[in-house]
mmCIF file of the protein (N, C-alpha, C, O) and its ligand, coordinates in Angstrom:
data_MODEL
# 
_entry.id   MODEL 
# 
loop_
_entity.id 
_entity.type 
_entity.pdbx_number_of_molecules 
1 polymer     1 
2 non-polymer 1 
# 
_entity_poly.entity_id                      1 
_entity_poly.type                           'polypeptide(L)' 
_entity_poly.nstd_linkage                   no 
_entity_poly.nstd_monomer                   no 
_entity_poly.pdbx_seq_one_letter_code       
;(UNK)(UNK)(UNK)(UNK)(UNK)(UNK)(UNK)(UNK)(UNK)(UNK)(UNK)(UNK)(UNK)(UNK)(UNK)(UNK)
(UNK)(UNK)(UNK)(UNK)(UNK)(UNK)(UNK)(UNK)(UNK)(UNK)(UNK)(UNK)(UNK)(UNK)(UNK)(UNK)
(UNK)(UNK)(UNK)(UNK)(UNK)(UNK)(UNK)(UNK)(UNK)(UNK)(UNK)(UNK)(UNK)(UNK)(UNK)(UNK)
(UNK)(UNK)(UNK)(UNK)(UNK)(UNK)
;
_entity_poly.pdbx_seq_one_letter_code_can   XXXXXXXXXXXXXXXXXXXXXXXXXXXXXXXXXXXXXXXXXXXXXXXXXXXXXX 
_entity_poly.pdbx_strand_id                 A 
# 
loop_
_entity_poly_seq.entity_id 
_entity_poly_seq.num 
_entity_poly_seq.mon_id 
_entity_poly_seq.hetero 
1 1  UNK n 
1 2  UNK n 
1 3  UNK n 
1 4  UNK n 
1 5  UNK n 
1 6  UNK n 
1 7  UNK n 
1 8  UNK n 
1 9  UNK n 
1 10 UNK n 
1 11 UNK n 
1 12 UNK n 
1 13 UNK n 
1 14 UNK n 
1 15 UNK n 
1 16 UNK n 
1 17 UNK n 
1 18 UNK n 
1 19 UNK n 
1 20 UNK n 
1 21 UNK n 
1 22 UNK n 
1 23 UNK n 
1 24 UNK n 
1 25 UNK n 
1 26 UNK n 
1 27 UNK n 
1 28 UNK n 
1 29 UNK n 
1 30 UNK n 
1 31 UNK n 
1 32 UNK n 
1 33 UNK n 
1 34 UNK n 
1 35 UNK n 
1 36 UNK n 
1 37 UNK n 
1 38 UNK n 
1 39 UNK n 
1 40 UNK n 
1 41 UNK n 
1 42 UNK n 
1 43 UNK n 
1 44 UNK n 
1 45 UNK n 
1 46 UNK n 
1 47 UNK n 
1 48 UNK n 
1 49 UNK n 
1 50 UNK n 
1 51 UNK n 
1 52 UNK n 
1 53 UNK n 
1 54 UNK n 
# 
loop_
_struct_asym.id 
_struct_asym.entity_id 
A 1 
B 2 
# 
loop_
_chem_comp.id 
_chem_comp.type 
_chem_comp.mon_nstd_flag 
UNK 'L-peptide linking' . 
ZN  non-polymer         . 
# 
_pdbx_entity_nonpoly.entity_id   2 
_pdbx_entity_nonpoly.name        ? 
_pdbx_entity_nonpoly.comp_id     ZN 
# 
_pdbx_nonpoly_scheme.asym_id         B 
_pdbx_nonpoly_scheme.entity_id       2 
_pdbx_nonpoly_scheme.mon_id          ZN 
_pdbx_nonpoly_scheme.ndb_seq_num     1 
_pdbx_nonpoly_scheme.pdb_seq_num     101 
_pdbx_nonpoly_scheme.auth_seq_num    101 
_pdbx_nonpoly_scheme.pdb_mon_id      ZN 
_pdbx_nonpoly_scheme.auth_mon_id     ZN 
_pdbx_nonpoly_scheme.pdb_strand_id   A 
_pdbx_nonpoly_scheme.pdb_ins_code    . 
# 
loop_
_atom_site.group_PDB 
_atom_site.id 
_atom_site.type_symbol 
_atom_site.label_atom_id 
_atom_site.label_alt_id 
_atom_site.label_comp_id 
_atom_site.label_asym_id 
_atom_site.label_entity_id 
_atom_site.label_seq_id 
_atom_site.pdbx_PDB_ins_code 
_atom_site.Cartn_x 
_atom_site.Cartn_y 
_atom_site.Cartn_z 
_atom_site.occupancy 
_atom_site.B_iso_or_equiv 
_atom_site.pdbx_formal_charge 
_atom_site.auth_seq_id 
_atom_site.auth_comp_id 
_atom_site.auth_asym_id 
_atom_site.auth_atom_id 
_atom_site.pdbx_PDB_model_num 
ATOM   1   N  N  . UNK A 1 1  ? -5.658  3.588   11.752  1.00 0.00 ? 1   UNK A N  1 
ATOM   2   C  CA . UNK A 1 1  ? -5.651  4.934   11.168  1.00 0.00 ? 1   UNK A CA 1 
ATOM   3   C  C  . UNK A 1 1  ? -7.060  5.245   10.655  1.00 0.00 ? 1   UNK A C  1 
ATOM   4   O  O  . UNK A 1 1  ? -7.866  4.339   10.445  1.00 0.00 ? 1   UNK A O  1 
ATOM   5   N  N  . UNK A 1 2  ? -7.333  6.477   10.467  1.00 0.00 ? 2   UNK A N  1 
ATOM   6   C  CA . UNK A 1 2  ? -8.684  6.784   10.012  1.00 0.00 ? 2   UNK A CA 1 
ATOM   7   C  C  . UNK A 1 2  ? -8.848  6.483   8.516   1.00 0.00 ? 2   UNK A C  1 
ATOM   8   O  O  . UNK A 1 2  ? -7.869  6.415   7.773   1.00 0.00 ? 2   UNK A O  1 
ATOM   9   N  N  . UNK A 1 3  ? -10.058 6.312   8.109   1.00 0.00 ? 3   UNK A N  1 
ATOM   10  C  CA . UNK A 1 3  ? -10.366 5.857   6.755   1.00 0.00 ? 3   UNK A CA 1 
ATOM   11  C  C  . UNK A 1 3  ? -9.856  6.831   5.693   1.00 0.00 ? 3   UNK A C  1 
ATOM   12  O  O  . UNK A 1 3  ? -9.382  6.412   4.637   1.00 0.00 ? 3   UNK A O  1 
ATOM   13  N  N  . UNK A 1 4  ? -9.955  8.103   5.972   1.00 0.00 ? 4   UNK A N  1 
ATOM   14  C  CA . UNK A 1 4  ? -9.509  9.093   4.987   1.00 0.00 ? 4   UNK A CA 1 
ATOM   15  C  C  . UNK A 1 4  ? -8.019  8.965   4.708   1.00 0.00 ? 4   UNK A C  1 
ATOM   16  O  O  . UNK A 1 4  ? -7.577  9.041   3.561   1.00 0.00 ? 4   UNK A O  1 
ATOM   17  N  N  . UNK A 1 5  ? -7.260  8.772   5.767   1.00 0.00 ? 5   UNK A N  1 
ATOM   18  C  CA . UNK A 1 5  ? -5.808  8.617   5.603   1.00 0.00 ? 5   UNK A CA 1 
ATOM   19  C  C  . UNK A 1 5  ? -5.489  7.336   4.851   1.00 0.00 ? 5   UNK A C  1 
ATOM   20  O  O  . UNK A 1 5  ? -4.596  7.308   4.005   1.00 0.00 ? 5   UNK A O  1 
ATOM   21  N  N  . UNK A 1 6  ? -6.218  6.283   5.162   1.00 0.00 ? 6   UNK A N  1 
ATOM   22  C  CA . UNK A 1 6  ? -6.009  5.010   4.483   1.00 0.00 ? 6   UNK A CA 1 
ATOM   23  C  C  . UNK A 1 6  ? -6.287  5.139   2.989   1.00 0.00 ? 6   UNK A C  1 
ATOM   24  O  O  . UNK A 1 6  ? -5.534  4.621   2.164   1.00 0.00 ? 6   UNK A O  1 
ATOM   25  N  N  . UNK A 1 7  ? -7.359  5.823   2.651   1.00 0.00 ? 7   UNK A N  1 
ATOM   26  C  CA . UNK A 1 7  ? -7.707  6.022   1.241   1.00 0.00 ? 7   UNK A CA 1 
ATOM   27  C  C  . UNK A 1 7  ? -6.650  6.864   0.543   1.00 0.00 ? 7   UNK A C  1 
ATOM   28  O  O  . UNK A 1 7  ? -6.276  6.589   -0.598  1.00 0.00 ? 7   UNK A O  1 
ATOM   29  N  N  . UNK A 1 8  ? -6.177  7.878   1.227   1.00 0.00 ? 8   UNK A N  1 
ATOM   30  C  CA . UNK A 1 8  ? -5.138  8.742   0.665   1.00 0.00 ? 8   UNK A CA 1 
ATOM   31  C  C  . UNK A 1 8  ? -3.878  7.936   0.329   1.00 0.00 ? 8   UNK A C  1 
ATOM   32  O  O  . UNK A 1 8  ? -3.284  8.103   -0.736  1.00 0.00 ? 8   UNK A O  1 
ATOM   33  N  N  . UNK A 1 9  ? -3.487  7.064   1.253   1.00 0.00 ? 9   UNK A N  1 
ATOM   34  C  CA . UNK A 1 9  ? -2.299  6.245   1.032   1.00 0.00 ? 9   UNK A CA 1 
ATOM   35  C  C  . UNK A 1 9  ? -2.533  5.213   -0.064  1.00 0.00 ? 9   UNK A C  1 
ATOM   36  O  O  . UNK A 1 9  ? -1.643  4.933   -0.867  1.00 0.00 ? 9   UNK A O  1 
ATOM   37  N  N  . UNK A 1 10 ? -3.733  4.654   -0.089  1.00 0.00 ? 10  UNK A N  1 
ATOM   38  C  CA . UNK A 1 10 ? -4.055  3.673   -1.130  1.00 0.00 ? 10  UNK A CA 1 
ATOM   39  C  C  . UNK A 1 10 ? -3.964  4.309   -2.511  1.00 0.00 ? 10  UNK A C  1 
ATOM   40  O  O  . UNK A 1 10 ? -3.440  3.710   -3.450  1.00 0.00 ? 10  UNK A O  1 
ATOM   41  N  N  . UNK A 1 11 ? -4.480  5.526   -2.621  1.00 0.00 ? 11  UNK A N  1 
ATOM   42  C  CA . UNK A 1 11 ? -4.423  6.230   -3.905  1.00 0.00 ? 11  UNK A CA 1 
ATOM   43  C  C  . UNK A 1 11 ? -2.986  6.555   -4.278  1.00 0.00 ? 11  UNK A C  1 
ATOM   44  O  O  . UNK A 1 11 ? -2.581  6.427   -5.433  1.00 0.00 ? 11  UNK A O  1 
ATOM   45  N  N  . UNK A 1 12 ? -2.229  6.976   -3.284  1.00 0.00 ? 12  UNK A N  1 
ATOM   46  C  CA . UNK A 1 12 ? -0.845  7.391   -3.520  1.00 0.00 ? 12  UNK A CA 1 
ATOM   47  C  C  . UNK A 1 12 ? 0.021   6.230   -4.005  1.00 0.00 ? 12  UNK A C  1 
ATOM   48  O  O  . UNK A 1 12 ? 0.871   6.385   -4.882  1.00 0.00 ? 12  UNK A O  1 
ATOM   49  N  N  . UNK A 1 13 ? -0.220  5.059   -3.404  1.00 0.00 ? 13  UNK A N  1 
ATOM   50  C  CA . UNK A 1 13 ? 0.624   3.907   -3.719  1.00 0.00 ? 13  UNK A CA 1 
ATOM   51  C  C  . UNK A 1 13 ? -0.129  2.842   -4.497  1.00 0.00 ? 13  UNK A C  1 
ATOM   52  O  O  . UNK A 1 13 ? 0.209   1.661   -4.428  1.00 0.00 ? 13  UNK A O  1 
ATOM   53  N  N  . UNK A 1 14 ? -1.135  3.253   -5.226  1.00 0.00 ? 14  UNK A N  1 
ATOM   54  C  CA . UNK A 1 14 ? -1.942  2.297   -5.978  1.00 0.00 ? 14  UNK A CA 1 
ATOM   55  C  C  . UNK A 1 14 ? -1.116  1.590   -7.049  1.00 0.00 ? 14  UNK A C  1 
ATOM   56  O  O  . UNK A 1 14 ? -1.213  0.375   -7.222  1.00 0.00 ? 14  UNK A O  1 
ATOM   57  N  N  . UNK A 1 15 ? -0.313  2.358   -7.756  1.00 0.00 ? 15  UNK A N  1 
ATOM   58  C  CA . UNK A 1 15 ? 0.512   1.781   -8.812  1.00 0.00 ? 15  UNK A CA 1 
ATOM   59  C  C  . UNK A 1 15 ? 1.932   1.554   -8.307  1.00 0.00 ? 15  UNK A C  1 
ATOM   60  O  O  . UNK A 1 15 ? 2.536   2.429   -7.687  1.00 0.00 ? 15  UNK A O  1 
ATOM   61  N  N  . UNK A 1 16 ? 2.441   0.382   -8.581  1.00 0.00 ? 16  UNK A N  1 
ATOM   62  C  CA . UNK A 1 16 ? 3.822   0.095   -8.216  1.00 0.00 ? 16  UNK A CA 1 
ATOM   63  C  C  . UNK A 1 16 ? 4.759   0.951   -9.067  1.00 0.00 ? 16  UNK A C  1 
ATOM   64  O  O  . UNK A 1 16 ? 4.654   0.932   -10.293 1.00 0.00 ? 16  UNK A O  1 
ATOM   65  N  N  . UNK A 1 17 ? 5.675   1.702   -8.444  1.00 0.00 ? 17  UNK A N  1 
ATOM   66  C  CA . UNK A 1 17 ? 6.589   2.556   -9.200  1.00 0.00 ? 17  UNK A CA 1 
ATOM   67  C  C  . UNK A 1 17 ? 7.660   1.756   -9.937  1.00 0.00 ? 17  UNK A C  1 
ATOM   68  O  O  . UNK A 1 17 ? 8.357   2.289   -10.800 1.00 0.00 ? 17  UNK A O  1 
ATOM   69  N  N  . UNK A 1 18 ? 7.784   0.504   -9.599  1.00 0.00 ? 18  UNK A N  1 
ATOM   70  C  CA . UNK A 1 18 ? 8.828   -0.316  -10.195 1.00 0.00 ? 18  UNK A CA 1 
ATOM   71  C  C  . UNK A 1 18 ? 8.338   -1.016  -11.462 1.00 0.00 ? 18  UNK A C  1 
ATOM   72  O  O  . UNK A 1 18 ? 8.988   -0.939  -12.504 1.00 0.00 ? 18  UNK A O  1 
ATOM   73  N  N  . UNK A 1 19 ? 7.200   -1.693  -11.376 1.00 0.00 ? 19  UNK A N  1 
ATOM   74  C  CA . UNK A 1 19 ? 6.722   -2.443  -12.538 1.00 0.00 ? 19  UNK A CA 1 
ATOM   75  C  C  . UNK A 1 19 ? 5.394   -1.913  -13.085 1.00 0.00 ? 19  UNK A C  1 
ATOM   76  O  O  . UNK A 1 19 ? 4.924   -2.360  -14.131 1.00 0.00 ? 19  UNK A O  1 
ATOM   77  N  N  . UNK A 1 20 ? 4.792   -0.953  -12.368 1.00 0.00 ? 20  UNK A N  1 
ATOM   78  C  CA . UNK A 1 20 ? 3.567   -0.347  -12.871 1.00 0.00 ? 20  UNK A CA 1 
ATOM   79  C  C  . UNK A 1 20 ? 2.306   -1.103  -12.527 1.00 0.00 ? 20  UNK A C  1 
ATOM   80  O  O  . UNK A 1 20 ? 1.209   -0.661  -12.870 1.00 0.00 ? 20  UNK A O  1 
ATOM   81  N  N  . UNK A 1 21 ? 2.437   -2.226  -11.859 1.00 0.00 ? 21  UNK A N  1 
ATOM   82  C  CA . UNK A 1 21 ? 1.259   -3.016  -11.526 1.00 0.00 ? 21  UNK A CA 1 
ATOM   83  C  C  . UNK A 1 21 ? 0.353   -2.261  -10.568 1.00 0.00 ? 21  UNK A C  1 
ATOM   84  O  O  . UNK A 1 21 ? 0.810   -1.652  -9.601  1.00 0.00 ? 21  UNK A O  1 
ATOM   85  N  N  . UNK A 1 22 ? -0.923  -2.314  -10.855 1.00 0.00 ? 22  UNK A N  1 
ATOM   86  C  CA . UNK A 1 22 ? -1.874  -1.699  -9.942  1.00 0.00 ? 22  UNK A CA 1 
ATOM   87  C  C  . UNK A 1 22 ? -2.734  -2.762  -9.276  1.00 0.00 ? 22  UNK A C  1 
ATOM   88  O  O  . UNK A 1 22 ? -3.748  -2.459  -8.646  1.00 0.00 ? 22  UNK A O  1 
ATOM   89  N  N  . UNK A 1 23 ? -2.316  -3.998  -9.425  1.00 0.00 ? 23  UNK A N  1 
ATOM   90  C  CA . UNK A 1 23 ? -3.069  -5.088  -8.833  1.00 0.00 ? 23  UNK A CA 1 
ATOM   91  C  C  . UNK A 1 23 ? -2.537  -5.403  -7.439  1.00 0.00 ? 23  UNK A C  1 
ATOM   92  O  O  . UNK A 1 23 ? -1.344  -5.640  -7.251  1.00 0.00 ? 23  UNK A O  1 
ATOM   93  N  N  . UNK A 1 24 ? -3.412  -5.401  -6.504  1.00 0.00 ? 24  UNK A N  1 
ATOM   94  C  CA . UNK A 1 24 ? -2.974  -5.701  -5.142  1.00 0.00 ? 24  UNK A CA 1 
ATOM   95  C  C  . UNK A 1 24 ? -3.594  -7.011  -4.648  1.00 0.00 ? 24  UNK A C  1 
ATOM   96  O  O  . UNK A 1 24 ? -3.334  -7.442  -3.525  1.00 0.00 ? 24  UNK A O  1 
ATOM   97  N  N  . UNK A 1 25 ? -4.394  -7.624  -5.471  1.00 0.00 ? 25  UNK A N  1 
ATOM   98  C  CA . UNK A 1 25 ? -4.987  -8.899  -5.092  1.00 0.00 ? 25  UNK A CA 1 
ATOM   99  C  C  . UNK A 1 25 ? -4.428  -10.015 -5.951  1.00 0.00 ? 25  UNK A C  1 
ATOM   100 O  O  . UNK A 1 25 ? -3.455  -9.816  -6.678  1.00 0.00 ? 25  UNK A O  1 
ATOM   101 N  N  . UNK A 1 26 ? -5.033  -11.182 -5.872  1.00 0.00 ? 26  UNK A N  1 
ATOM   102 C  CA . UNK A 1 26 ? -4.634  -12.300 -6.718  1.00 0.00 ? 26  UNK A CA 1 
ATOM   103 C  C  . UNK A 1 26 ? -3.150  -12.612 -6.632  1.00 0.00 ? 26  UNK A C  1 
ATOM   104 O  O  . UNK A 1 26 ? -2.515  -12.927 -7.639  1.00 0.00 ? 26  UNK A O  1 
ATOM   105 N  N  . UNK A 1 27 ? -2.615  -12.526 -5.457  1.00 0.00 ? 27  UNK A N  1 
ATOM   106 C  CA . UNK A 1 27 ? -1.206  -12.869 -5.205  1.00 0.00 ? 27  UNK A CA 1 
ATOM   107 C  C  . UNK A 1 27 ? -0.235  -11.984 -5.966  1.00 0.00 ? 27  UNK A C  1 
ATOM   108 O  O  . UNK A 1 27 ? 0.943   -12.318 -6.093  1.00 0.00 ? 27  UNK A O  1 
ATOM   109 N  N  . UNK A 1 28 ? -0.715  -10.868 -6.470  1.00 0.00 ? 28  UNK A N  1 
ATOM   110 C  CA . UNK A 1 28 ? 0.193   -9.976  -7.190  1.00 0.00 ? 28  UNK A CA 1 
ATOM   111 C  C  . UNK A 1 28 ? 0.697   -8.852  -6.303  1.00 0.00 ? 28  UNK A C  1 
ATOM   112 O  O  . UNK A 1 28 ? 1.532   -8.042  -6.704  1.00 0.00 ? 28  UNK A O  1 
ATOM   113 N  N  . UNK A 1 29 ? 0.184   -8.826  -5.128  1.00 0.00 ? 29  UNK A N  1 
ATOM   114 C  CA . UNK A 1 29 ? 0.611   -7.798  -4.204  1.00 0.00 ? 29  UNK A CA 1 
ATOM   115 C  C  . UNK A 1 29 ? -0.319  -7.786  -3.021  1.00 0.00 ? 29  UNK A C  1 
ATOM   116 O  O  . UNK A 1 29 ? -1.304  -8.523  -2.979  1.00 0.00 ? 29  UNK A O  1 
ATOM   117 N  N  . UNK A 1 30 ? -0.003  -6.948  -2.061  1.00 0.00 ? 30  UNK A N  1 
ATOM   118 C  CA . UNK A 1 30 ? -0.856  -6.926  -0.875  1.00 0.00 ? 30  UNK A CA 1 
ATOM   119 C  C  . UNK A 1 30 ? -0.879  -5.539  -0.254  1.00 0.00 ? 30  UNK A C  1 
ATOM   120 O  O  . UNK A 1 30 ? 0.004   -4.711  -0.479  1.00 0.00 ? 30  UNK A O  1 
ATOM   121 N  N  . UNK A 1 31 ? -1.892  -5.324  0.512   1.00 0.00 ? 31  UNK A N  1 
ATOM   122 C  CA . UNK A 1 31 ? -1.992  -4.095  1.290   1.00 0.00 ? 31  UNK A CA 1 
ATOM   123 C  C  . UNK A 1 31 ? -2.319  -4.472  2.724   1.00 0.00 ? 31  UNK A C  1 
ATOM   124 O  O  . UNK A 1 31 ? -3.243  -5.242  2.985   1.00 0.00 ? 31  UNK A O  1 
ATOM   125 N  N  . UNK A 1 32 ? -1.563  -3.927  3.629   1.00 0.00 ? 32  UNK A N  1 
ATOM   126 C  CA . UNK A 1 32 ? -1.864  -4.131  5.049   1.00 0.00 ? 32  UNK A CA 1 
ATOM   127 C  C  . UNK A 1 32 ? -2.096  -2.775  5.678   1.00 0.00 ? 32  UNK A C  1 
ATOM   128 O  O  . UNK A 1 32 ? -1.299  -1.854  5.502   1.00 0.00 ? 32  UNK A O  1 
ATOM   129 N  N  . UNK A 1 33 ? -3.162  -2.659  6.393   1.00 0.00 ? 33  UNK A N  1 
ATOM   130 C  CA . UNK A 1 33 ? -3.431  -1.408  7.084   1.00 0.00 ? 33  UNK A CA 1 
ATOM   131 C  C  . UNK A 1 33 ? -3.634  -1.708  8.568   1.00 0.00 ? 33  UNK A C  1 
ATOM   132 O  O  . UNK A 1 33 ? -4.535  -2.450  8.961   1.00 0.00 ? 33  UNK A O  1 
ATOM   133 N  N  . UNK A 1 34 ? -2.775  -1.112  9.363   1.00 0.00 ? 34  UNK A N  1 
ATOM   134 C  CA . UNK A 1 34 ? -2.868  -1.279  10.806  1.00 0.00 ? 34  UNK A CA 1 
ATOM   135 C  C  . UNK A 1 34 ? -3.122  0.086   11.444  1.00 0.00 ? 34  UNK A C  1 
ATOM   136 O  O  . UNK A 1 34 ? -3.247  1.101   10.760  1.00 0.00 ? 34  UNK A O  1 
ATOM   137 N  N  . UNK A 1 35 ? -3.194  0.077   12.750  1.00 0.00 ? 35  UNK A N  1 
ATOM   138 C  CA . UNK A 1 35 ? -3.474  1.338   13.457  1.00 0.00 ? 35  UNK A CA 1 
ATOM   139 C  C  . UNK A 1 35 ? -2.499  2.445   13.089  1.00 0.00 ? 35  UNK A C  1 
ATOM   140 O  O  . UNK A 1 35 ? -2.898  3.586   12.856  1.00 0.00 ? 35  UNK A O  1 
ATOM   141 N  N  . UNK A 1 36 ? -1.221  2.097   13.040  1.00 0.00 ? 36  UNK A N  1 
ATOM   142 C  CA . UNK A 1 36 ? -0.218  3.138   12.818  1.00 0.00 ? 36  UNK A CA 1 
ATOM   143 C  C  . UNK A 1 36 ? 0.680   2.836   11.622  1.00 0.00 ? 36  UNK A C  1 
ATOM   144 O  O  . UNK A 1 36 ? 1.718   3.473   11.438  1.00 0.00 ? 36  UNK A O  1 
ATOM   145 N  N  . UNK A 1 37 ? 0.276   1.862   10.813  1.00 0.00 ? 37  UNK A N  1 
ATOM   146 C  CA . UNK A 1 37 ? 1.154   1.451   9.730   1.00 0.00 ? 37  UNK A CA 1 
ATOM   147 C  C  . UNK A 1 37 ? 0.372   1.085   8.480   1.00 0.00 ? 37  UNK A C  1 
ATOM   148 O  O  . UNK A 1 37 ? -0.681  0.451   8.534   1.00 0.00 ? 37  UNK A O  1 
ATOM   149 N  N  . UNK A 1 38 ? 0.931   1.511   7.346   1.00 0.00 ? 38  UNK A N  1 
ATOM   150 C  CA . UNK A 1 38 ? 0.367   1.156   6.038   1.00 0.00 ? 38  UNK A CA 1 
ATOM   151 C  C  . UNK A 1 38 ? 1.471   0.466   5.264   1.00 0.00 ? 38  UNK A C  1 
ATOM   152 O  O  . UNK A 1 38 ? 2.579   0.991   5.158   1.00 0.00 ? 38  UNK A O  1 
ATOM   153 N  N  . UNK A 1 39 ? 1.178   -0.702  4.726   1.00 0.00 ? 39  UNK A N  1 
ATOM   154 C  CA . UNK A 1 39 ? 2.193   -1.415  3.967   1.00 0.00 ? 39  UNK A CA 1 
ATOM   155 C  C  . UNK A 1 39 ? 1.607   -1.919  2.661   1.00 0.00 ? 39  UNK A C  1 
ATOM   156 O  O  . UNK A 1 39 ? 0.533   -2.520  2.629   1.00 0.00 ? 39  UNK A O  1 
ATOM   157 N  N  . UNK A 1 40 ? 2.338   -1.661  1.585   1.00 0.00 ? 40  UNK A N  1 
ATOM   158 C  CA . UNK A 1 40 ? 1.901   -2.100  0.259   1.00 0.00 ? 40  UNK A CA 1 
ATOM   159 C  C  . UNK A 1 40 ? 3.063   -2.862  -0.351  1.00 0.00 ? 40  UNK A C  1 
ATOM   160 O  O  . UNK A 1 40 ? 4.198   -2.385  -0.355  1.00 0.00 ? 40  UNK A O  1 
ATOM   161 N  N  . UNK A 1 41 ? 2.778   -4.043  -0.862  1.00 0.00 ? 41  UNK A N  1 
ATOM   162 C  CA . UNK A 1 41 ? 3.818   -4.829  -1.508  1.00 0.00 ? 41  UNK A CA 1 
ATOM   163 C  C  . UNK A 1 41 ? 3.382   -5.193  -2.922  1.00 0.00 ? 41  UNK A C  1 
ATOM   164 O  O  . UNK A 1 41 ? 2.198   -5.156  -3.255  1.00 0.00 ? 41  UNK A O  1 
ATOM   165 N  N  . UNK A 1 42 ? 4.356   -5.540  -3.735  1.00 0.00 ? 42  UNK A N  1 
ATOM   166 C  CA . UNK A 1 42 ? 4.076   -5.936  -5.111  1.00 0.00 ? 42  UNK A CA 1 
ATOM   167 C  C  . UNK A 1 42 ? 4.805   -7.228  -5.428  1.00 0.00 ? 42  UNK A C  1 
ATOM   168 O  O  . UNK A 1 42 ? 5.817   -7.559  -4.810  1.00 0.00 ? 42  UNK A O  1 
ATOM   169 N  N  . UNK A 1 43 ? 4.281   -7.942  -6.392  1.00 0.00 ? 43  UNK A N  1 
ATOM   170 C  CA . UNK A 1 43 ? 4.882   -9.217  -6.786  1.00 0.00 ? 43  UNK A CA 1 
ATOM   171 C  C  . UNK A 1 43 ? 6.318   -9.064  -7.269  1.00 0.00 ? 43  UNK A C  1 
ATOM   172 O  O  . UNK A 1 43 ? 7.094   -10.017 -7.203  1.00 0.00 ? 43  UNK A O  1 
ATOM   173 N  N  . UNK A 1 44 ? 6.680   -7.889  -7.750  1.00 0.00 ? 44  UNK A N  1 
ATOM   174 C  CA . UNK A 1 44 ? 8.023   -7.690  -8.300  1.00 0.00 ? 44  UNK A CA 1 
ATOM   175 C  C  . UNK A 1 44 ? 9.066   -7.500  -7.209  1.00 0.00 ? 44  UNK A C  1 
ATOM   176 O  O  . UNK A 1 44 ? 10.265  -7.457  -7.485  1.00 0.00 ? 44  UNK A O  1 
ATOM   177 N  N  . UNK A 1 45 ? 8.606   -7.387  -5.978  1.00 0.00 ? 45  UNK A N  1 
ATOM   178 C  CA . UNK A 1 45 ? 9.554   -7.240  -4.882  1.00 0.00 ? 45  UNK A CA 1 
ATOM   179 C  C  . UNK A 1 45 ? 9.540   -5.865  -4.248  1.00 0.00 ? 45  UNK A C  1 
ATOM   180 O  O  . UNK A 1 45 ? 10.087  -5.664  -3.164  1.00 0.00 ? 45  UNK A O  1 
ATOM   181 N  N  . UNK A 1 46 ? 8.914   -4.919  -4.927  1.00 0.00 ? 46  UNK A N  1 
ATOM   182 C  CA . UNK A 1 46 ? 8.811   -3.575  -4.363  1.00 0.00 ? 46  UNK A CA 1 
ATOM   183 C  C  . UNK A 1 46 ? 7.871   -3.586  -3.171  1.00 0.00 ? 46  UNK A C  1 
ATOM   184 O  O  . UNK A 1 46 ? 6.872   -4.305  -3.148  1.00 0.00 ? 46  UNK A O  1 
ATOM   185 N  N  . UNK A 1 47 ? 8.213   -2.776  -2.187  1.00 0.00 ? 47  UNK A N  1 
ATOM   186 C  CA . UNK A 1 47 ? 7.288   -2.620  -1.063  1.00 0.00 ? 47  UNK A CA 1 
ATOM   187 C  C  . UNK A 1 47 ? 7.529   -1.276  -0.400  1.00 0.00 ? 47  UNK A C  1 
ATOM   188 O  O  . UNK A 1 47 ? 8.620   -0.710  -0.478  1.00 0.00 ? 47  UNK A O  1 
ATOM   189 N  N  . UNK A 1 48 ? 6.514   -0.788  0.238   1.00 0.00 ? 48  UNK A N  1 
ATOM   190 C  CA . UNK A 1 48 ? 6.653   0.449   0.975   1.00 0.00 ? 48  UNK A CA 1 
ATOM   191 C  C  . UNK A 1 48 ? 5.880   0.348   2.274   1.00 0.00 ? 48  UNK A C  1 
ATOM   192 O  O  . UNK A 1 48 ? 4.815   -0.264  2.354   1.00 0.00 ? 48  UNK A O  1 
ATOM   193 N  N  . UNK A 1 49 ? 6.454   0.966   3.280   1.00 0.00 ? 49  UNK A N  1 
ATOM   194 C  CA . UNK A 1 49 ? 5.809   0.944   4.581   1.00 0.00 ? 49  UNK A CA 1 
ATOM   195 C  C  . UNK A 1 49 ? 5.780   2.359   5.104   1.00 0.00 ? 49  UNK A C  1 
ATOM   196 O  O  . UNK A 1 49 ? 6.808   3.034   5.149   1.00 0.00 ? 49  UNK A O  1 
ATOM   197 N  N  . UNK A 1 50 ? 4.618   2.805   5.496   1.00 0.00 ? 50  UNK A N  1 
ATOM   198 C  CA . UNK A 1 50 ? 4.465   4.168   5.997   1.00 0.00 ? 50  UNK A CA 1 
ATOM   199 C  C  . UNK A 1 50 ? 3.928   4.111   7.420   1.00 0.00 ? 50  UNK A C  1 
ATOM   200 O  O  . UNK A 1 50 ? 2.932   3.446   7.703   1.00 0.00 ? 50  UNK A O  1 
ATOM   201 N  N  . UNK A 1 51 ? 4.602   4.814   8.293   1.00 0.00 ? 51  UNK A N  1 
ATOM   202 C  CA . UNK A 1 51 ? 4.104   4.890   9.666   1.00 0.00 ? 51  UNK A CA 1 
ATOM   203 C  C  . UNK A 1 51 ? 3.295   6.155   9.815   1.00 0.00 ? 51  UNK A C  1 
ATOM   204 O  O  . UNK A 1 51 ? 3.758   7.243   9.473   1.00 0.00 ? 51  UNK A O  1 
ATOM   205 N  N  . UNK A 1 52 ? 2.097   6.015   10.322  1.00 0.00 ? 52  UNK A N  1 
ATOM   206 C  CA . UNK A 1 52 ? 1.197   7.136   10.471  1.00 0.00 ? 52  UNK A CA 1 
ATOM   207 C  C  . UNK A 1 52 ? 1.015   7.450   11.946  1.00 0.00 ? 52  UNK A C  1 
ATOM   208 O  O  . UNK A 1 52 ? 0.619   6.599   12.743  1.00 0.00 ? 52  UNK A O  1 
ATOM   209 N  N  . UNK A 1 53 ? 1.313   8.683   12.281  1.00 0.00 ? 53  UNK A N  1 
ATOM   210 C  CA . UNK A 1 53 ? 1.135   9.088   13.674  1.00 0.00 ? 53  UNK A CA 1 
ATOM   211 C  C  . UNK A 1 53 ? -0.216  9.770   13.837  1.00 0.00 ? 53  UNK A C  1 
ATOM   212 O  O  . UNK A 1 53 ? -0.550  10.695  13.097  1.00 0.00 ? 53  UNK A O  1 
ATOM   213 N  N  . UNK A 1 54 ? -0.964  9.319   14.782  1.00 0.00 ? 54  UNK A N  1 
ATOM   214 C  CA . UNK A 1 54 ? -2.273  9.921   15.017  1.00 0.00 ? 54  UNK A CA 1 
ATOM   215 C  C  . UNK A 1 54 ? -2.162  11.191  15.861  1.00 0.00 ? 54  UNK A C  1 
ATOM   216 O  O  . UNK A 1 54 ? -3.174  11.827  16.155  1.00 0.00 ? 54  UNK A O  1 
HETATM 217 ZN ZN . ZN  B 2 .  ? 5.783   -4.053  -8.916  1.00 0.00 2 101 ZN  A ZN 1 
# 
């Protein structure tokens, strides 16, 4: 996906809506960005996956 879209999604899902954590490193969560998919996970078990169509 293009960088602008990736940044938009990162900003949108920066904070976990479940526990409020904004940490995505240090084993507290992760972000995966692929060509057509954005995935954000959190240590509390929350995760979201967004499919982006180009
Ligand atoms: Zn969380």
